[in-house]
C-alpha angles and dihedrals in degrees: 000000000000088000093053090048089047091051092051092047091047095048091047092051091049091047091051092047095049103035101062090196118111108179127118094254093054090044087056092049090046094048091046093049093047094049092045090050092049092046091051091050092047090050090049088052093232099124104110143116093291098048091043105028100190092155091066099049097090091053098039097089094060090048093045092048090051092046090048091055091049090050092050093049092047092045088055091051094047090047091050091050091050097045097041112069091202097058111090137204128224107192110207140165123228136183127206138169111247123219106204107122099219142049087247093052092047088050094050088051094049092046090046091055092046091048091057113085113245097032136072127182103226097177140014118185139141091001093306125115120202108205131189111213127193092216141021088248092055090051091049090051088055092047094048088061106219092138091047090051092049091050090050092050089049090055093046094049086052091054097247113158110172146330090281099059096109116133100185129247 
């Protein structure tokens, strides 16, 4: 039940943030759409600790701040490569085993890699991430595994144990 309530609150907060309309009619439409979406998710039996990761909320700001810094650094590097004719690129593919324990953790890892300029996760299967990197340095960063370790630590701080830690909705 707490996951269902968390889903409704999260959907409502997102709707309020993105809509920009604050009149009774729009509140009614927003409430109706949030409740309908939550009901559909409940009927599909997909409301659990991975679709509504309440356990990660307290630790998300630290991870998001670190990821924001990584995105800014990588963005600067990519911009310099584009604007400086002498700086080369060396596109490469790399594959590495990822350590996060859950599908959610692996998805956070893959999306974090993709959000970071210069790298794109092109595949994630059987615990392996296939990543396209703009430079050899980007590929080395992926292979060194700092982002992987940070996602694993984020999961641990949130109390995640393994892929079978669902406790229903």
